PDB file of the backbone (N, CA, C, O) and the ligand in Angstrom, with CONECT records:
HET     ZN  A 101       1
ATOM      1  N   MET A   1     111.096 136.606  48.672  1.00  0.00           N
ATOM      2  CA  MET A   1     111.562 136.359  50.032  1.00  0.00           C
ATOM      3  C   MET A   1     112.503 137.472  50.481  1.00  0.00           C
ATOM      4  O   MET A   1     113.423 137.834  49.748  1.00  0.00           O
ATOM      5  N   GLY A   2     112.289 138.007  51.650  1.00  0.00           N
ATOM      6  CA  GLY A   2     113.155 139.072  52.156  1.00  0.00           C
ATOM      7  C   GLY A   2     114.491 138.530  52.633  1.00  0.00           C
ATOM      8  O   GLY A   2     114.684 137.324  52.780  1.00  0.00           O
ATOM      9  N   VAL A   3     115.372 139.427  52.863  1.00  0.00           N
ATOM     10  CA  VAL A   3     116.722 139.035  53.301  1.00  0.00           C
ATOM     11  C   VAL A   3     116.665 138.364  54.675  1.00  0.00           C
ATOM     12  O   VAL A   3     117.313 137.347  54.918  1.00  0.00           O
ATOM     13  N   VAL A   4     115.872 138.962  55.560  1.00  0.00           N
ATOM     14  CA  VAL A   4     115.774 138.419  56.925  1.00  0.00           C
ATOM     15  C   VAL A   4     115.232 136.999  56.880  1.00  0.00           C
ATOM     16  O   VAL A   4     115.715 136.109  57.580  1.00  0.00           O
ATOM     17  N   GLU A   5     114.222 136.806  56.045  1.00  0.00           N
ATOM     18  CA  GLU A   5     113.616 135.480  55.915  1.00  0.00           C
ATOM     19  C   GLU A   5     114.630 134.453  55.404  1.00  0.00           C
ATOM     20  O   GLU A   5     114.689 133.320  55.882  1.00  0.00           O
ATOM     21  N   SER A   6     115.419 134.878  54.425  1.00  0.00           N
ATOM     22  CA  SER A   6     116.434 133.977  53.869  1.00  0.00           C
ATOM     23  C   SER A   6     117.439 133.576  54.932  1.00  0.00           C
ATOM     24  O   SER A   6     117.831 132.415  55.042  1.00  0.00           O
ATOM     25  N   ILE A   7     117.841 134.562  55.704  1.00  0.00           N
ATOM     26  CA  ILE A   7     118.825 134.286  56.761  1.00  0.00           C
ATOM     27  C   ILE A   7     118.224 133.329  57.783  1.00  0.00           C
ATOM     28  O   ILE A   7     118.883 132.393  58.235  1.00  0.00           O
ATOM     29  N   LEU A   8     116.964 133.574  58.144  1.00  0.00           N
ATOM     30  CA  LEU A   8     116.301 132.713  59.118  1.00  0.00           C
ATOM     31  C   LEU A   8     116.168 131.284  58.581  1.00  0.00           C
ATOM     32  O   LEU A   8     116.395 130.310  59.299  1.00  0.00           O
ATOM     33  N   ASN A   9     115.790 131.184  57.291  1.00  0.00           N
ATOM     34  CA  ASN A   9     115.678 129.855  56.678  1.00  0.00           C
ATOM     35  C   ASN A   9     117.014 129.136  56.706  1.00  0.00           C
ATOM     36  O   ASN A   9     117.104 127.952  57.032  1.00  0.00           O
ATOM     37  N   PHE A  10     118.059 129.894  56.350  1.00  0.00           N
ATOM     38  CA  PHE A  10     119.394 129.311  56.335  1.00  0.00           C
ATOM     39  C   PHE A  10     119.772 128.820  57.729  1.00  0.00           C
ATOM     40  O   PHE A  10     120.288 127.716  57.903  1.00  0.00           O
ATOM     41  N   LEU A  11     119.497 129.680  58.727  1.00  0.00           N
ATOM     42  CA  LEU A  11     119.823 129.325  60.106  1.00  0.00           C
ATOM     43  C   LEU A  11     119.076 128.061  60.541  1.00  0.00           C
ATOM     44  O   LEU A  11     119.632 127.176  61.191  1.00  0.00           O
ATOM     45  N   LEU A  12     117.798 128.011  60.159  1.00  0.00           N
ATOM     46  CA  LEU A  12     116.972 126.869  60.536  1.00  0.00           C
ATOM     47  C   LEU A  12     117.548 125.575  59.962  1.00  0.00           C
ATOM     48  O   LEU A  12     117.694 124.569  60.656  1.00  0.00           O
ATOM     49  N   ILE A  13     117.875 125.640  58.653  1.00  0.00           N
ATOM     50  CA  ILE A  13     118.435 124.460  57.998  1.00  0.00           C
ATOM     51  C   ILE A  13     119.766 124.083  58.639  1.00  0.00           C
ATOM     52  O   ILE A  13     120.060 122.912  58.882  1.00  0.00           O
ATOM     53  N   PHE A  14     120.554 125.113  58.902  1.00  0.00           N
ATOM     54  CA  PHE A  14     121.857 124.861  59.527  1.00  0.00           C
ATOM     55  C   PHE A  14     121.683 124.161  60.881  1.00  0.00           C
ATOM     56  O   PHE A  14     122.386 123.202  61.200  1.00  0.00           O
ATOM     57  N   LEU A  15     120.723 124.672  61.665  1.00  0.00           N
ATOM     58  CA  LEU A  15     120.508 124.094  62.996  1.00  0.00           C
ATOM     59  C   LEU A  15     120.014 122.648  62.904  1.00  0.00           C
ATOM     60  O   LEU A  15     120.418 121.786  63.685  1.00  0.00           O
ATOM     61  N   ILE A  16     119.135 122.407  61.933  1.00  0.00           N
ATOM     62  CA  ILE A  16     118.611 121.044  61.775  1.00  0.00           C
ATOM     63  C   ILE A  16     119.735 120.089  61.394  1.00  0.00           C
ATOM     64  O   ILE A  16     119.874 119.013  61.975  1.00  0.00           O
ATOM     65  N   ILE A  17     120.547 120.500  60.398  1.00  0.00           N
ATOM     66  CA  ILE A  17     121.655 119.634  59.968  1.00  0.00           C
ATOM     67  C   ILE A  17     122.633 119.426  61.110  1.00  0.00           C
ATOM     68  O   ILE A  17     123.120 118.321  61.345  1.00  0.00           O
ATOM     69  N   ASN A  18     122.906 120.507  61.808  1.00  0.00           N
ATOM     70  CA  ASN A  18     123.805 120.432  62.955  1.00  0.00           C
ATOM     71  C   ASN A  18     123.267 119.434  63.992  1.00  0.00           C
ATOM     72  O   ASN A  18     124.010 118.626  64.549  1.00  0.00           O
ATOM     73  N   GLY A  19     121.970 119.518  64.228  1.00  0.00           N
ATOM     74  CA  GLY A  19     121.336 118.620  65.187  1.00  0.00           C
ATOM     75  C   GLY A  19     121.459 117.171  64.753  1.00  0.00           C
ATOM     76  O   GLY A  19     121.731 116.287  65.565  1.00  0.00           O
ATOM     77  N   ILE A  20     121.252 116.935  63.446  1.00  0.00           N
ATOM     78  CA  ILE A  20     121.357 115.563  62.933  1.00  0.00           C
ATOM     79  C   ILE A  20     122.777 115.038  63.134  1.00  0.00           C
ATOM     80  O   ILE A  20     122.983 113.906  63.571  1.00  0.00           O
ATOM     81  N   PHE A  21     123.760 115.896  62.801  1.00  0.00           N
ATOM     82  CA  PHE A  21     125.150 115.458  62.967  1.00  0.00           C
ATOM     83  C   PHE A  21     125.455 115.168  64.430  1.00  0.00           C
ATOM     84  O   PHE A  21     126.102 114.174  64.760  1.00  0.00           O
ATOM     85  N   ASN A  22     124.983 116.040  65.286  1.00  0.00           N
ATOM     86  CA  ASN A  22     125.202 115.831  66.722  1.00  0.00           C
ATOM     87  C   ASN A  22     124.589 114.512  67.174  1.00  0.00           C
ATOM     88  O   ASN A  22     125.200 113.741  67.913  1.00  0.00           O
ATOM     89  N   TYR A  23     123.371 114.274  66.713  1.00  0.00           N
ATOM     90  CA  TYR A  23     122.678 113.057  67.095  1.00  0.00           C
ATOM     91  C   TYR A  23     123.472 111.832  66.650  1.00  0.00           C
ATOM     92  O   TYR A  23     123.634 110.869  67.399  1.00  0.00           O
ATOM     93  N   MET A  24     123.970 111.894  65.389  1.00  0.00           N
ATOM     94  CA  MET A  24     124.749 110.775  64.865  1.00  0.00           C
ATOM     95  C   MET A  24     126.015 110.562  65.683  1.00  0.00           C
ATOM     96  O   MET A  24     126.378 109.431  66.006  1.00  0.00           O
ATOM     97  N   ALA A  25     126.681 111.664  66.013  1.00  0.00           N
ATOM     98  CA  ALA A  25     127.920 111.571  66.781  1.00  0.00           C
ATOM     99  C   ALA A  25     127.648 110.979  68.155  1.00  0.00           C
ATOM    100  O   ALA A  25     128.404 110.145  68.654  1.00  0.00           O
ATOM    101  N   ILE A  26     126.551 111.429  68.756  1.00  0.00           N
ATOM    102  CA  ILE A  26     126.220 110.938  70.100  1.00  0.00           C
ATOM    103  C   ILE A  26     125.890 109.453  70.064  1.00  0.00           C
ATOM    104  O   ILE A  26     126.347 108.691  70.915  1.00  0.00           O
ATOM    105  N   SER A  27     125.089 109.038  69.069  1.00  0.00           N
ATOM    106  CA  SER A  27     124.727 107.623  69.043  1.00  0.00           C
ATOM    107  C   SER A  27     125.942 106.756  68.733  1.00  0.00           C
ATOM    108  O   SER A  27     126.056 105.633  69.224  1.00  0.00           O
ATOM    109  N   ARG A  28     126.863 107.297  67.901  1.00  0.00           N
ATOM    110  CA  ARG A  28     128.082 106.541  67.632  1.00  0.00           C
ATOM    111  C   ARG A  28     128.898 106.402  68.918  1.00  0.00           C
ATOM    112  O   ARG A  28     129.405 105.324  69.228  1.00  0.00           O
ATOM    113  N   ALA A  29     129.016 107.493  69.655  1.00  0.00           N
ATOM    114  CA  ALA A  29     129.780 107.470  70.900  1.00  0.00           C
ATOM    115  C   ALA A  29     129.146 106.501  71.903  1.00  0.00           C
ATOM    116  O   ALA A  29     129.839 105.776  72.616  1.00  0.00           O
ATOM    117  N   ARG A  30     127.805 106.509  71.935  1.00  0.00           N
ATOM    118  CA  ARG A  30     127.109 105.599  72.848  1.00  0.00           C
ATOM    119  C   ARG A  30     127.408 104.152  72.504  1.00  0.00           C
ATOM    120  O   ARG A  30     127.670 103.327  73.379  1.00  0.00           O
ATOM    121  N   LYS A  31     127.364 103.857  71.189  1.00  0.00           N
ATOM    122  CA  LYS A  31     127.638 102.485  70.758  1.00  0.00           C
ATOM    123  C   LYS A  31     129.043 102.069  71.154  1.00  0.00           C
ATOM    124  O   LYS A  31     129.275 100.955  71.623  1.00  0.00           O
ATOM    125  N   GLN A  32     129.987 103.006  70.951  1.00  0.00           N
ATOM    126  CA  GLN A  32     131.371 102.698  71.315  1.00  0.00           C
ATOM    127  C   GLN A  32     131.485 102.460  72.816  1.00  0.00           C
ATOM    128  O   GLN A  32     132.146 101.523  73.263  1.00  0.00           O
ATOM    129  N   ALA A  33     130.832 103.322  73.580  1.00  0.00           N
ATOM    130  CA  ALA A  33     130.883 103.178  75.035  1.00  0.00           C
ATOM    131  C   ALA A  33     130.298 101.830  75.456  1.00  0.00           C
ATOM    132  O   ALA A  33     130.815 101.160  76.350  1.00  0.00           O
ATOM    133  N   GLN A  34     129.218 101.456  74.794  1.00  0.00           N
ATOM    134  CA  GLN A  34     128.570 100.180  75.115  1.00  0.00           C
ATOM    135  C   GLN A  34     129.512  99.017  74.810  1.00  0.00           C
ATOM    136  O   GLN A  34     129.630  98.067  75.584  1.00  0.00           O
ATOM    137  N   LYS A  35     130.186  99.120  73.646  1.00  0.00           N
ATOM    138  CA  LYS A  35     131.120  98.078  73.249  1.00  0.00           C
ATOM    139  C   LYS A  35     132.225  97.953  74.283  1.00  0.00           C
ATOM    140  O   LYS A  35     132.585  96.850  74.694  1.00  0.00           O
ATOM    141  N   ILE A  36     132.762  99.098  74.700  1.00  0.00           N
ATOM    142  CA  ILE A  36     133.852  99.098  75.680  1.00  0.00           C
ATOM    143  C   ILE A  36     133.366  98.483  76.987  1.00  0.00           C
ATOM    144  O   ILE A  36     134.076  97.706  77.625  1.00  0.00           O
ATOM    145  N   GLU A  37     132.144  98.842  77.375  1.00  0.00           N
ATOM    146  CA  GLU A  37     131.592  98.295  78.609  1.00  0.00           C
ATOM    147  C   GLU A  37     131.449  96.785  78.530  1.00  0.00           C
ATOM    148  O   GLU A  37     131.749  96.065  79.483  1.00  0.00           O
ATOM    149  N   GLU A  38     130.985  96.317  77.374  1.00  0.00           N
ATOM    150  CA  GLU A  38     130.824  94.866  77.189  1.00  0.00           C
ATOM    151  C   GLU A  38     132.168  94.163  77.273  1.00  0.00           C
ATOM    152  O   GLU A  38     132.302  93.108  77.893  1.00  0.00           O
ATOM    153  N   GLU A  39     133.180  94.784  76.620  1.00  0.00           N
ATOM    154  CA  GLU A  39     134.514  94.181  76.666  1.00  0.00           C
ATOM    155  C   GLU A  39     135.051  94.158  78.083  1.00  0.00           C
ATOM    156  O   GLU A  39     135.659  93.179  78.516  1.00  0.00           O
ATOM    157  N   ASN A  40     134.817  95.255  78.804  1.00  0.00           N
ATOM    158  CA  ASN A  40     135.241  95.332  80.199  1.00  0.00           C
ATOM    159  C   ASN A  40     134.595  94.230  81.028  1.00  0.00           C
ATOM    160  O   ASN A  40     135.252  93.565  81.829  1.00  0.00           O
ATOM    161  N   ALA A  41     133.292  94.051  80.818  1.00  0.00           N
ATOM    162  CA  ALA A  41     132.562  93.032  81.571  1.00  0.00           C
ATOM    163  C   ALA A  41     133.144  91.652  81.286  1.00  0.00           C
ATOM    164  O   ALA A  41     133.302  90.823  82.182  1.00  0.00           O
ATOM    165  N   LYS A  42     133.462  91.429  79.999  1.00  0.00           N
ATOM    166  CA  LYS A  42     134.043  90.140  79.618  1.00  0.00           C
ATOM    167  C   LYS A  42     135.379  89.939  80.313  1.00  0.00           C
ATOM    168  O   LYS A  42     135.654  88.869  80.857  1.00  0.00           O
ATOM    169  N   LEU A  43     136.211  90.985  80.291  1.00  0.00           N
ATOM    170  CA  LEU A  43     137.532  90.896  80.915  1.00  0.00           C
ATOM    171  C   LEU A  43     137.408  90.645  82.411  1.00  0.00           C
ATOM    172  O   LEU A  43     138.136  89.835  82.984  1.00  0.00           O
ATOM    173  N   LYS A  44     136.466  91.360  83.035  1.00  0.00           N
ATOM    174  CA  LYS A  44     136.261  91.186  84.473  1.00  0.00           C
ATOM    175  C   LYS A  44     135.875  89.746  84.780  1.00  0.00           C
ATOM    176  O   LYS A  44     136.341  89.149  85.751  1.00  0.00           O
ATOM    177  N   LEU A  45     135.019  89.212  83.934  1.00  0.00           N
ATOM    178  CA  LEU A  45     134.561  87.837  84.115  1.00  0.00           C
ATOM    179  C   LEU A  45     135.738  86.874  84.000  1.00  0.00           C
ATOM    180  O   LEU A  45     135.858  85.918  84.766  1.00  0.00           O
ATOM    181  N   GLN A  46     136.614  87.155  83.010  1.00  0.00           N
ATOM    182  CA  GLN A  46     137.789  86.306  82.833  1.00  0.00           C
ATOM    183  C   GLN A  46     138.663  86.338  84.064  1.00  0.00           C
ATOM    184  O   GLN A  46     139.122  85.301  84.542  1.00  0.00           O
ATOM    185  N   VAL A  47     138.894  87.551  84.583  1.00  0.00           N
ATOM    186  CA  VAL A  47     139.732  87.686  85.772  1.00  0.00           C
ATOM    187  C   VAL A  47     139.099  86.940  86.938  1.00  0.00           C
ATOM    188  O   VAL A  47     139.774  86.253  87.704  1.00  0.00           O
ATOM    189  N   LYS A  48     137.777  87.096  87.050  1.00  0.00           N
ATOM    190  CA  LYS A  48     137.062  86.425  88.123  1.00  0.00           C
ATOM    191  C   LYS A  48     137.218  84.919  88.023  1.00  0.00           C
ATOM    192  O   LYS A  48     137.387  84.227  89.027  1.00  0.00           O
ATOM    193  N   GLU A  49     137.156  84.418  86.777  1.00  0.00           N
ATOM    194  CA  GLU A  49     137.296  82.977  86.591  1.00  0.00           C
ATOM    195  C   GLU A  49     138.695  82.522  86.943  1.00  0.00           C
ATOM    196  O   GLU A  49     138.896  81.433  87.481  1.00  0.00           O
ATOM    197  N   GLN A  50     139.675  83.384  86.625  1.00  0.00           N
ATOM    198  CA  GLN A  50     141.058  83.013  86.918  1.00  0.00           C
ATOM    199  C   GLN A  50     141.318  83.029  88.421  1.00  0.00           C
ATOM    200  O   GLN A  50     141.890  82.091  88.976  1.00  0.00           O
ATOM    201  N   ILE A  51     140.888  84.110  89.068  1.00  0.00           N
ATOM    202  CA  ILE A  51     141.077  84.218  90.518  1.00  0.00           C
ATOM    203  C   ILE A  51     139.700  84.283  91.147  1.00  0.00           C
ATOM    204  O   ILE A  51     139.076  85.344  91.171  1.00  0.00           O
ATOM    205  N   GLU A  52     139.232  83.181  91.647  1.00  0.00           N
ATOM    206  CA  GLU A  52     137.924  83.199  92.280  1.00  0.00           C
ATOM    207  C   GLU A  52     138.060  83.813  93.666  1.00  0.00           C
ATOM    208  O   GLU A  52     138.851  83.363  94.495  1.00  0.00           O
ATOM    209  N   MET A  53     137.266  84.854  93.892  1.00  0.00           N
ATOM    210  CA  MET A  53     137.346  85.560  95.164  1.00  0.00           C
ATOM    211  C   MET A  53     136.208  85.110  96.072  1.00  0.00           C
ATOM    212  O   MET A  53     135.102  84.815  95.620  1.00  0.00           O
ATOM    213  N   VAL A  54     136.511  85.067  97.353  1.00  0.00           N
ATOM    214  CA  VAL A  54     135.486  84.722  98.331  1.00  0.00           C
ATOM    215  C   VAL A  54     135.446  85.805  99.400  1.00  0.00           C
ATOM    216  O   VAL A  54     136.403  86.559  99.579  1.00  0.00           O
ATOM    217  N   THR A  55     134.324  85.868 100.104  1.00  0.00           N
ATOM    218  CA  THR A  55     134.172  86.883 101.146  1.00  0.00           C
ATOM    219  C   THR A  55     134.124  86.230 102.514  1.00  0.00           C
ATOM    220  O   THR A  55     133.421  85.246 102.741  1.00  0.00           O
ATOM    221  N   ASP A  56     134.884  86.806 103.400  1.00  0.00           N
ATOM    222  CA  ASP A  56     134.881  86.389 104.800  1.00  0.00           C
ATOM    223  C   ASP A  56     133.678  87.054 105.465  1.00  0.00           C
ATOM    224  O   ASP A  56     133.610  88.281 105.539  1.00  0.00           O
ATOM    225  N   ASN A  57     132.738  86.256 105.947  1.00  0.00           N
ATOM    226  CA  ASN A  57     131.519  86.829 106.526  1.00  0.00           C
ATOM    227  C   ASN A  57     131.751  87.448 107.892  1.00  0.00           C
ATOM    228  O   ASN A  57     130.914  88.210 108.373  1.00  0.00           O
ATOM    229  N   ILE A  58     132.851  87.140 108.512  1.00  0.00           N
ATOM    230  CA  ILE A  58     133.127  87.684 109.840  1.00  0.00           C
ATOM    231  C   ILE A  58     133.683  89.096 109.752  1.00  0.00           C
ATOM    232  O   ILE A  58     133.139  90.015 110.365  1.00  0.00           O
ATOM    233  N   CYS A  59     134.757  89.277 109.001  1.00  0.00           N
ATOM    234  CA  CYS A  59     135.353  90.609 108.931  1.00  0.00           C
ATOM    235  C   CYS A  59     135.031  91.324 107.620  1.00  0.00           C
ATOM    236  O   CYS A  59     135.360  92.499 107.463  1.00  0.00           O
ATOM    237  N   GLY A  60     134.401  90.638 106.693  1.00  0.00           N
ATOM    238  CA  GLY A  60     133.973  91.275 105.452  1.00  0.00           C
ATOM    239  C   GLY A  60     135.054  91.393 104.403  1.00  0.00           C
ATOM    240  O   GLY A  60     134.830  92.001 103.356  1.00  0.00           O
ATOM    241  N   ARG A  61     136.214  90.831 104.655  1.00  0.00           N
ATOM    242  CA  ARG A  61     137.325  90.911 103.715  1.00  0.00           C
ATOM    243  C   ARG A  61     137.074  90.010 102.514  1.00  0.00           C
ATOM    244  O   ARG A  61     136.467  88.945 102.628  1.00  0.00           O
ATOM    245  N   THR A  62     137.553  90.459 101.365  1.00  0.00           N
ATOM    246  CA  THR A  62     137.487  89.644 100.162  1.00  0.00           C
ATOM    247  C   THR A  62     138.889  89.129  99.870  1.00  0.00           C
ATOM    248  O   THR A  62     139.866  89.877  99.905  1.00  0.00           O
ATOM    249  N   LEU A  63     138.963  87.850  99.584  1.00  0.00           N
ATOM    250  CA  LEU A  63     140.286  87.274  99.354  1.00  0.00           C
ATOM    251  C   LEU A  63     140.207  86.148  98.327  1.00  0.00           C
ATOM    252  O   LEU A  63     139.132  85.596  98.093  1.00  0.00           O
ATOM    253  N   PRO A  64     141.336  85.808  97.714  1.00  0.00           N
ATOM    254  CA  PRO A  64     141.315  84.697  96.760  1.00  0.00           C
ATOM    255  C   PRO A  64     140.949  83.397  97.462  1.00  0.00           C
ATOM    256  O   PRO A  64     141.369  83.132  98.588  1.00  0.00           O
ATOM    257  N   LYS A  65     140.160  82.602  96.765  1.00  0.00           N
ATOM    258  CA  LYS A  65     139.682  81.345  97.330  1.00  0.00           C
ATOM    259  C   LYS A  65     140.845  80.456  97.775  1.00  0.00           C
ATOM    260  O   LYS A  65     140.762  79.745  98.777  1.00  0.00           O
ATOM    261  N   SER A  66     141.934  80.517  96.996  1.00  0.00           N
ATOM    262  CA  SER A  66     143.071  79.647  97.295  1.00  0.00           C
ATOM    263  C   SER A  66     143.755  80.013  98.612  1.00  0.00           C
ATOM    264  O   SER A  66     144.428  79.176  99.215  1.00  0.00           O
ATOM    265  N   ASP A  67     143.585  81.272  99.067  1.00  0.00           N
ATOM    266  CA  ASP A  67     144.212  81.715 100.312  1.00  0.00           C
ATOM    267  C   ASP A  67     143.296  81.567 101.518  1.00  0.00           C
ATOM    268  O   ASP A  67     143.718  81.800 102.651  1.00  0.00           O
ATOM    269  N   ALA A  68     142.047  81.183 101.286  1.00  0.00           N
ATOM    270  CA  ALA A  68     141.056  81.230 102.357  1.00  0.00           C
ATOM    271  C   ALA A  68     141.087  79.978 103.238  1.00  0.00           C
ATOM    272  O   ALA A  68     141.457  78.884 102.810  1.00  0.00           O
ATOM    273  N   TYR A  69     140.682  80.196 104.473  1.00  0.00           N
ATOM    274  CA  TYR A  69     140.470  79.073 105.397  1.00  0.00           C
ATOM    275  C   TYR A  69     139.024  78.614 105.195  1.00  0.00           C
ATOM    276  O   TYR A  69     138.101  79.428 105.191  1.00  0.00           O
ATOM    277  N   VAL A  70     138.843  77.342 105.031  1.00  0.00           N
ATOM    278  CA  VAL A  70     137.533  76.837 104.645  1.00  0.00           C
ATOM    279  C   VAL A  70     136.869  76.132 105.816  1.00  0.00           C
ATOM    280  O   VAL A  70     137.504  75.424 106.598  1.00  0.00           O
ATOM    281  N   LEU A  71     135.559  76.358 105.903  1.00  0.00           N
ATOM    282  CA  LEU A  71     134.743  75.584 106.824  1.00  0.00           C
ATOM    283  C   LEU A  71     133.627  74.974 106.002  1.00  0.00           C
ATOM    284  O   LEU A  71     132.764  75.683 105.486  1.00  0.00           O
ATOM    285  N   ALA A  72     133.648  73.666 105.884  1.00  0.00           N
ATOM    286  CA  ALA A  72     132.655  73.013 105.049  1.00  0.00           C
ATOM    287  C   ALA A  72     131.401  72.764 105.863  1.00  0.00           C
ATOM    288  O   ALA A  72     131.424  72.066 106.876  1.00  0.00           O
ATOM    289  N   GLY A  73     130.295  73.354 105.397  1.00  0.00           N
ATOM    290  CA  GLY A  73     129.024  73.143 106.068  1.00  0.00           C
ATOM    291  C   GLY A  73     128.264  72.009 105.417  1.00  0.00           C
ATOM    292  O   GLY A  73     128.828  71.213 104.666  1.00  0.00           O
ATOM    293  N   ASP A  74     126.976  71.946 105.715  1.00  0.00           N
ATOM    294  CA  ASP A  74     126.154  70.891 105.139  1.00  0.00           C
ATOM    295  C   ASP A  74     126.048  71.050 103.627  1.00  0.00           C
ATOM    296  O   ASP A  74     126.265  70.105 102.868  1.00  0.00           O
ATOM    297  N   GLU A  75     125.707  72.271 103.207  1.00  0.00           N
ATOM    298  CA  GLU A  75     125.522  72.511 101.778  1.00  0.00           C
ATOM    299  C   GLU A  75     126.501  73.537 101.248  1.00  0.00           C
ATOM    300  O   GLU A  75     126.964  73.458 100.110  1.00  0.00           O
ATOM    301  N   THR A  76     126.809  74.516 102.116  1.00  0.00           N
ATOM    302  CA  THR A  76     127.677  75.592 101.650  1.00  0.00           C
ATOM    303  C   THR A  76     129.018  75.535 102.357  1.00  0.00           C
ATOM    304  O   THR A  76     129.153  75.038 103.475  1.00  0.00           O
ATOM    305  N   ARG A  77     130.007  76.071 101.644  1.00  0.00           N
ATOM    306  CA  ARG A  77     131.327  76.195 102.244  1.00  0.00           C
ATOM    307  C   ARG A  77     131.501  77.632 102.666  1.00  0.00           C
ATOM    308  O   ARG A  77     131.094  78.551 101.956  1.00  0.00           O
ATOM    309  N   HIS A  78     132.104  77.827 103.817  1.00  0.00           N
ATOM    310  CA  HIS A  78     132.378  79.182 104.290  1.00  0.00           C
ATOM    311  C   HIS A  78     133.875  79.427 104.221  1.00  0.00           C
ATOM    312  O   HIS A  78     134.694  78.553 104.500  1.00  0.00           O
ATOM    313  N   TYR A  79     134.195  80.660 103.835  1.00  0.00           N
ATOM    314  CA  TYR A  79     135.600  81.001 103.666  1.00  0.00           C
ATOM    315  C   TYR A  79     135.989  82.129 104.610  1.00  0.00           C
ATOM    316  O   TYR A  79     135.215  83.058 104.838  1.00  0.00           O
ATOM    317  N   PHE A  80     137.177  82.039 105.147  1.00  0.00           N
ATOM    318  CA  PHE A  80     137.646  83.043 106.096  1.00  0.00           C
ATOM    319  C   PHE A  80     139.072  83.454 105.780  1.00  0.00           C
ATOM    320  O   PHE A  80     139.843  82.700 105.186  1.00  0.00           O
ATOM    321  N   CYS A  81     139.404  84.683 106.196  1.00  0.00           N
ATOM    322  CA  CYS A  81     140.733  85.217 105.896  1.00  0.00           C
ATOM    323  C   CYS A  81     141.775  84.637 106.837  1.00  0.00           C
ATOM    324  O   CYS A  81     142.961  84.584 106.513  1.00  0.00           O
ATOM    325  N   SER A  82     141.318  84.204 108.004  1.00  0.00           N
ATOM    326  CA  SER A  82     142.277  83.719 109.000  1.00  0.00           C
ATOM    327  C   SER A  82     141.634  82.628 109.846  1.00  0.00           C
ATOM    328  O   SER A  82     140.423  82.411 109.832  1.00  0.00           O
ATOM    329  N   TRP A  83     142.485  81.977 110.559  1.00  0.00           N
ATOM    330  CA  TRP A  83     141.999  80.932 111.467  1.00  0.00           C
ATOM    331  C   TRP A  83     141.117  81.547 112.555  1.00  0.00           C
ATOM    332  O   TRP A  83     140.134  80.949 112.995  1.00  0.00           O
ATOM    333  N   GLU A  84     141.495  82.765 112.980  1.00  0.00           N
ATOM    334  CA  GLU A  84     140.741  83.475 114.021  1.00  0.00           C
ATOM    335  C   GLU A  84     139.296  83.709 113.573  1.00  0.00           C
ATOM    336  O   GLU A  84     138.357  83.462 114.330  1.00  0.00           O
ATOM    337  N   CYS A  85     139.128  84.186 112.342  1.00  0.00           N
ATOM    338  CA  CYS A  85     137.777  84.448 111.840  1.00  0.00           C
ATOM    339  C   CYS A  85     136.975  83.151 111.753  1.00  0.00           C
ATOM    340  O   CYS A  85     135.777  83.118 112.031  1.00  0.00           O
ATOM    341  N   ARG A  86     137.657  82.106 111.367  1.00  0.00           N
ATOM    342  CA  ARG A  86     136.992  80.809 111.256  1.00  0.00           C
ATOM    343  C   ARG A  86     136.497  80.365 112.637  1.00  0.00           C
ATOM    344  O   ARG A  86     135.371  79.892 112.795  1.00  0.00           O
ATOM    345  N   GLU A  87     137.368  80.534 113.621  1.00  0.00           N
ATOM    346  CA  GLU A  87     137.006  80.171 114.993  1.00  0.00           C
ATOM    347  C   GLU A  87     135.842  81.012 115.507  1.00  0.00           C
ATOM    348  O   GLU A  87     134.933  80.507 116.167  1.00  0.00           O
ATOM    349  N   LYS A  88     135.890  82.318 115.188  1.00  0.00           N
ATOM    350  CA  LYS A  88     134.818  83.221 115.595  1.00  0.00           C
ATOM    351  C   LYS A  88     133.483  82.733 115.037  1.00  0.00           C
ATOM    352  O   LYS A  88     132.462  82.720 115.725  1.00  0.00           O
ATOM    353  N   TYR A  89     133.524  82.338 113.782  1.00  0.00           N
ATOM    354  CA  TYR A  89     132.296  81.885 113.128  1.00  0.00           C
ATOM    355  C   TYR A  89     131.769  80.619 113.803  1.00  0.00           C
ATOM    356  O   TYR A  89     130.569  80.483 114.043  1.00  0.00           O
ATOM    357  N   ILE A  90     132.673  79.708 114.101  1.00  0.00           N
ATOM    358  CA  ILE A  90     132.270  78.454 114.760  1.00  0.00           C
ATOM    359  C   ILE A  90     131.652  78.757 116.127  1.00  0.00           C
ATOM    360  O   ILE A  90     130.649  78.156 116.513  1.00  0.00           O
ATOM    361  N   ASN A  91     132.268  79.702 116.855  1.00  0.00           N
ATOM    362  CA  ASN A  91     131.731  80.097 118.159  1.00  0.00           C
ATOM    363  C   ASN A  91     130.344  80.714 118.020  1.00  0.00           C
ATOM    364  O   ASN A  91     129.463  80.468 118.845  1.00  0.00           O
ATOM    365  N   LEU A  92     130.152  81.518 116.972  1.00  0.00           N
ATOM    366  CA  LEU A  92     128.843  82.123 116.715  1.00  0.00           C
ATOM    367  C   LEU A  92     127.801  81.034 116.459  1.00  0.00           C
ATOM    368  O   LEU A  92     126.666  81.115 116.931  1.00  0.00           O
ATOM    369  N   LEU A  93     128.210  80.022 115.706  1.00  0.00           N
ATOM    370  CA  LEU A  93     127.298  78.915 115.402  1.00  0.00           C
ATOM    371  C   LEU A  93     126.880  78.215 116.697  1.00  0.00           C
ATOM    372  O   LEU A  93     125.722  77.834 116.871  1.00  0.00           O
ATOM    373  N   LYS A  94     127.849  78.057 117.598  1.00  0.00           N
ATOM    374  CA  LYS A  94     127.560  77.365 118.862  1.00  0.00           C
ATOM    375  C   LYS A  94     126.545  78.129 119.706  1.00  0.00           C
ATOM    376  O   LYS A  94     125.724  77.544 120.414  1.00  0.00           O
ATOM    377  N   GLU A  95     126.631  79.490 119.604  1.00  0.00           N
ATOM    378  CA  GLU A  95     125.727  80.315 120.404  1.00  0.00           C
ATOM    379  C   GLU A  95     124.285  80.158 120.011  1.00  0.00           C
ATOM    380  O   GLU A  95     123.380  80.267 120.838  1.00  0.00           O
ATOM    381  N   TYR A  96     124.076  79.895 118.711  1.00  0.00           N
ATOM    382  CA  TYR A  96     122.672  79.820 118.240  1.00  0.00           C
ATOM    383  C   TYR A  96     122.074  78.431 118.415  1.00  0.00           C
ATOM    384  O   TYR A  96     120.913  78.210 118.070  1.00  0.00           O
TER     385      TYR A  96
HETATM  386 ZN    ZN A 101     138.453  87.659 108.476  1.00  0.00          ZN2+
END
């Protein structure tokens, strides 16, 4: 085997091993990222359960359910940020 060939073989092996290590590092990082994402999702869910948020369909504001003005419909409840928005919604209902 010539010197050039030996060097090329060495380089090839080095690159392959390097690639394997990189692959392992990347998959480990991916797994960690996935774990963190799952934990984040769990935490978000917990927060959501603690503070249930509702959306005001009139102005689009999101607010805690406990602070919202409620309009109880037949099946669904509607939540509003203010009495004004609630009134607006009722007026809209009357128009239709
Ligand atoms: Zn509003």
